[in-house]
N, C-alpha and C positions, 0 to 999 in steps of 0.2 A: 503493501500500499505506500503511495506516494506522501510524502510530508514535506509542508510549505512553512516557509519562515514567515513572519509578522507582516512582511512584504508582499508577500505571496510567490517567492524563489523557489525554487524548488531544493530543498536542501541535499539532498542525494542524486546527480544528475543521472548516475546509471537507473533510477525508477522510472527516466523517461521512456514513455512509449506513444507510439503515433496518436494512438486515441486519445491518451490524454493531453497532448497537443491541442487536438481540436475541442475538448473539454475547456481548457485555458483559454483557448482563442475565443471561442464563443462568451467567456467572463468579459473578454477584453473588448468585445463587439466585433470580432472579426472572423470573418468566414472564408478558411484556408482556401486557395488558390495553388495551381500549378506555383506560379511564380514565389509564394509563400514556403512552398515545400522547397523549391531552390536555393531560398535563405537557409530554411532550415536545416536540411541535409549537408549545407556545407559548416554551419556553424556545429551540428552533432560531429561530422570528420574531424574536422579542425580541433576541436575539443577531446577530442578520443584520442588524435595523434600527435598535441602539444601540450595537455593537462591542465591547460587554458581559455578562460571565454574568449573567443577572438574581438579583437576591437572594430568596432563598426567601419572603419576603414578597410578594415582588408574583408568583410562583406561587402561593402559598397565596391570595392574592386571585383570583385567573383559578380555581382551583378553587369558590372562590365562588359564581360563575356557575353550575355545575351543583349544587355543595350549601352552598346558603344558610347560613350560620354554622355550618360545618363542614369550611372550607378547610385550617386545620392539621391537625387529626384525619385526613382525608384524607389528606395529605400523610403523616404518619406509619404510615397503614395500606399506604400503596401503597410506600413507601419505608421502610420498617422501622428500617434502618440509617442515614439522614438524607439531607439533601437532598443536600451536599455527596459524601458516600460514595458515595452510588448515583446520583441522579436525573441529576447532574451528569457522570458518568461516562457515564451508559447515552447522554445527549441529546450527548456529547460536546464537552463544554465543558473550556476549559482548566481548572487548578486554580485557584478564585478566592484573592485575597490574602488578602480579608476577606470575610468574609459574614454573613448576618443569619439567624437561625433563626424569624424571625417575633415 
């Protein structure tokens, strides 16, 4: 069973599942599309490989693969309340201690 901290971040990222992501997204007012999953899978893979939540700038660079020159804009379209506030919660990341918005 997944547990969250007081701010809504998953305490143990290994408890994350796609079903949990959908539930969290719905609580945050998001309906996940293929574009959201493109970012979420990148974040999960990055975290697994580096043992740290990826900076927003890394996720924006990843978005540039699909939308050249529009990574930052696309990030805010997908997660209008912000990378940390929405994307990190949906992707099951711990709350980043410090982060870059790009």
